[in-house]
C-alpha positions in Angstrom: -20.8 7.7 37.1 -23.2 7.1 34.2 -21.9 10.0 32.3 -18.4 8.7 32.4 -19.7 5.3 31.2 -21.4 6.9 28.2 -18.2 9.0 27.4 -16.2 5.8 27.5 -18.7 4.0 25.3 -18.6 6.8 23.0 -14.8 6.9 22.7 -14.7 3.0 22.3 -17.2 3.2 19.3 -15.1 6.0 17.6 -12.1 4.1 18.2 -13.4 0.7 16.8 -14.9 2.7 13.7 -11.5 4.3 13.3 -9.8 0.7 13.2 -12.5 -0.3 10.7 -11.6 2.5 8.5 -8.0 1.9 9.0 -8.4 -1.6 7.8 -9.9 -0.7 4.6 -7.4 2.3 3.9 -5.0 2.1 1.0 -1.2 2.2 1.9 -1.0 5.6 0.4 -3.7 6.8 2.7 -2.2 5.3 5.7 1.4 6.8 4.9 -0.3 10.3 4.5 -2.0 9.7 7.7 1.1 9.1 9.5 3.0 11.9 8.0 0.1 14.4 9.1 0.2 12.8 12.7 4.0 13.3 13.0 3.8 16.8 11.5 1.0 17.9 14.0 2.9 16.3 16.7 6.2 18.1 15.9 4.4 21.5 15.5 2.6 21.0 18.9 6.0 20.0 20.6 7.5 22.9 19.0 5.0 25.3 20.2 4.8 24.0 23.8 8.7 24.5 23.9 8.4 27.9 22.8 5.6 28.6 25.3 7.5 27.0 28.2 10.6 29.4 27.5 12.7 26.8 25.6 12.4 28.3 22.2 16.1 27.5 21.3 15.6 24.0 21.4 12.4 24.2 19.2 14.2 26.5 16.7 17.2 24.1 16.6 15.1 21.1 15.9 13.3 23.0 13.2 16.7 24.0 11.8 17.9 20.3 11.9 14.7 18.7 10.5 13.9 21.7 8.1 15.3 20.4 5.0 13.5 17.0 5.4 10.4 18.7 6.2 10.5 20.8 3.3 11.6 18.0 0.9 8.4 16.0 2.2 6.2 19.1 1.7 7.2 19.6 -1.7 6.8 15.9 -2.7 10.4 15.5 -4.0 12.4 12.4 -3.3 16.0 11.5 -3.7 17.2 9.3 -6.5 15.7 5.9 -6.8 16.7 2.6 -8.3 14.3 1.0 -10.5 13.0 -2.1 -8.7 11.5 -4.0 -11.7 12.4 -4.7 -15.2 11.6 -2.1 -17.8 8.5 -2.8 -19.6 8.6 -3.3 -23.4 7.9 -0.5 -25.6 4.6 -1.9 -26.6 3.4 -2.2 -23.2 2.1 -5.7 -23.7 3.3 -8.8 -21.5 5.3 -11.2 -23.4 4.6 -15.0 -23.0 8.1 -15.3 -21.0 7.0 -12.6 -18.7 3.7 -14.4 -18.0 5.2 -17.7 -17.4 7.5 -15.7 -14.9 4.8 -14.0 -13.2 2.7 -17.4 -12.7 5.7 -19.2 -11.8 5.6 -21.8 -14.5 7.9 -23.4 -17.1 7.3 -22.7 -20.8 5.1 -25.5 -22.3 2.8 -25.5 -19.3 -0.8 -27.0 -20.0 -3.8 -25.1 -19.5 -4.9 -26.9 -16.2 -1.5 -25.9 -14.7 -1.8 -22.3 -15.9 -5.3 -22.2 -14.2 -4.1 -23.8 -11.1 -1.2 -21.4 -10.7 -3.7 -18.6 -11.5 -5.9 -19.7 -8.7 -3.2 -20.2 -6.2 -1.6 -16.6 -6.7 -4.9 -15.0 -6.6 -5.8 -16.4 -3.3 -3.0 -14.3 -1.7 -2.7 -11.5 -3.9 -6.5 -10.6 -4.5 -7.0 -7.0 -3.2 -10.1 -8.3 -1.3 -7.7 -10.4 0.6 -5.0 -7.8 1.7 -3.2 -8.1 -1.9 -2.3 -5.4 -4.1 -4.3 -4.2 -7.3 -1.2 -4.1 -9.3 -0.2 -7.6 -8.9 -3.6 -9.1 -9.1 -3.7 -7.3 -12.5 -0.4 -8.7 -13.5 -1.6 -12.1 -12.6 -4.9 -11.8 -14.7 -2.7 -10.6 -17.5 -0.2 -13.3 -17.4 -3.4 -15.9 -17.5 -4.9 -14.1 -20.3 -1.6 -14.0 -22.3 -1.1 -17.8 -21.9 -4.6 -18.8 -22.5 -5.3 -16.7 -25.5 
């Protein structure tokens, strides 16, 4: 009885540690983890089907999902659409882009720029679940507008 309680406590400890690590993980890491879990689950299922005499079903599933698995393994993706406006050749953010990022109209005062920056950073900061890219864009927009 005590042994089972200790095993249960150890499993709970490992589970909570995993949740903590999952909470701090990047989106790319989570996607990669999910892909590996699905791949290992599929391999396990195929192996179990083969061992129980249902190899035809396993081979059919592998043939059906083979091209998708191969595409995922090679890291190639289908055609994608650009989701953002193309950047200028110089790479620097224009004043118009900076106003758009901060959600301000041209001619905003310094106080309005700082307030918009603070408001957006509260939700976009990486420490509060936001993205590094968005926080960088917001900071860059503030820097462009304030000089």
